[in-house]
N, C-alpha and C positions, 0 to 999 in steps of 0.2 A: 845901077850902081849899088855898091855895098853901103850898109848903114850899121853903126854901132847903136845898140839899145842897151843902156846901162841903168839899172834900177836899184835903189837902196830900199831895204825893208824897214818897216816900222819896228820898234822894239817888240820882242816876244811874238814874232810873226809865225812861228812854226805851225800852230793849230790852224791859222788862216790859210797858210800855204797848203797844208795837207788837204783841207776841204776843197780848195780851188784847183789843186794839181791836175786831176784828170782833164778838166776843161782846158787848162793851160797847155798841157802836153798835146792834146788833140789839135789845138790851133797850130802849134809848132810842127806837128806831124804833116799838116797840109803844106807847109813851106818845105819841109824835108822831101816830101813826095814830088814837089815841083823843082827840086834841085836848087833851092834858094837859100839854104842855110850853110854858112861857113863853119860856125861853131855856136853852141848854146849851152848854158848851164848855170847853176847857182854858185854863189860864193859862200863857202862854209864859214861859220862864226869862229871855228877853231881850226888848227892845222891838221885836218883830217878829212879824208874823202867821205867818211860817214860821221858827221858831227853829232849824231844822235839827238838828244834833247837840247843841245846847245843851238841847234838850228842853223839858220843862214842869215847873212847880212844883206844879200841882194842877188841879182841875176845879170848875166851878160848874154846878149844875142848879137851876132853879126849875120845879117841877112840881106838879100837883094830886094830892092823895091824900085819902082819907076821914078820916085821922087822923094825928097825929104818930107814933103807933105803926106805922102802915102805911108812912109815909115812911121811918122808921128801918129797918124790916125790909127795904124795897126797897133802901135804901142799903147795908145790911150784907151783902146778897147780890149786890152788883155784881161782875162779873167782874174789875174792877180790884182790888177788895178781896181776892178769892180768889187773884189772881195776885201779891199783895204790892206793888202799885203805890202804894197809899196808906198813909201812916203815921198819919193821923188823918182822921176824917170827922165833921163837925158837921151836924146836922139841926135846923132851927128853923122855926117858923111864919113866914109872910111875908104881909104885907098890901100888895097892889098898889094904889098910889094914882095914879101917872102912868105913861104917858099913858093 
């Protein structure tokens, strides 16, 4: 099943993000290689694809897992969580309807 993982950043998270980004992307690459990612990316702090020093307010991932428990465990062990980038993480089942 698909699961939405939505995380909100702590204030001024950009330096923390950049330090943990390689490990974070490596984990996501494993899901991509397995065909388990529908979409993934950060939410910029401003209305720009490249927010520069304004940074990001969070991240969204929609990925396949065997269960809500597995999705939550994966989210809880993300390098951004371990680095203190996220102040909250919500994991919910997701039903893809379109396209």
